[in-house]
Phi, psi and omega in degrees: 000130174255091179258132177281135180284135175289133181084010180288341170217167187300317181296321182293334178294333184270349183299140177080013179283342178107234186303142180299321178300320178297318179299314180294324177298318179294317178299316180297315178298320178297316179296320178297318179296322178298314178298317180299318178295318180297318179295317180294322177297316179296321178298313181292319179297328178270006182052045180256125179284164176301317180299316180293320178297317178299317179299314180296326180277344183074039182221186181268162175297324179299321179294322178292316177302317180297319179297323184266357183288115183284341181285331177202072182293124176249124183204155172239166177301320180299314182293322178292319179296317178293323178295316179299315180297322179295339180256011178076028181230182175220152179274131174240133181227156174206154177255127184241130180291135176249009182109230183294145178298148181258128177246130178294153179297149179296140178282141179294142179283142177277144177280139178291141182278000000 
């Protein structure tokens, strides 16, 4: 039997999630978690404390904790770029075609009261 393993690649992990909007939310959260882990790894490898990272970024320790929080990473391109620069790195991004454009599902219309 040649059975493909579930989760053998990132896309297969998302199969069967249901609504397209849910799938995109999961992908986005996964990407944010990956970035947060990379930033935290770079911080630890450089022996940079949260306080020092915040000072270098010109922000608060709470903002750095929020950026690195894997349970609900909140970030903007600007904050990730400043965090990378504070750690002696740079943010690199690219847009990769996945084929057909993805359209979020239509929101249900509200009934008039």
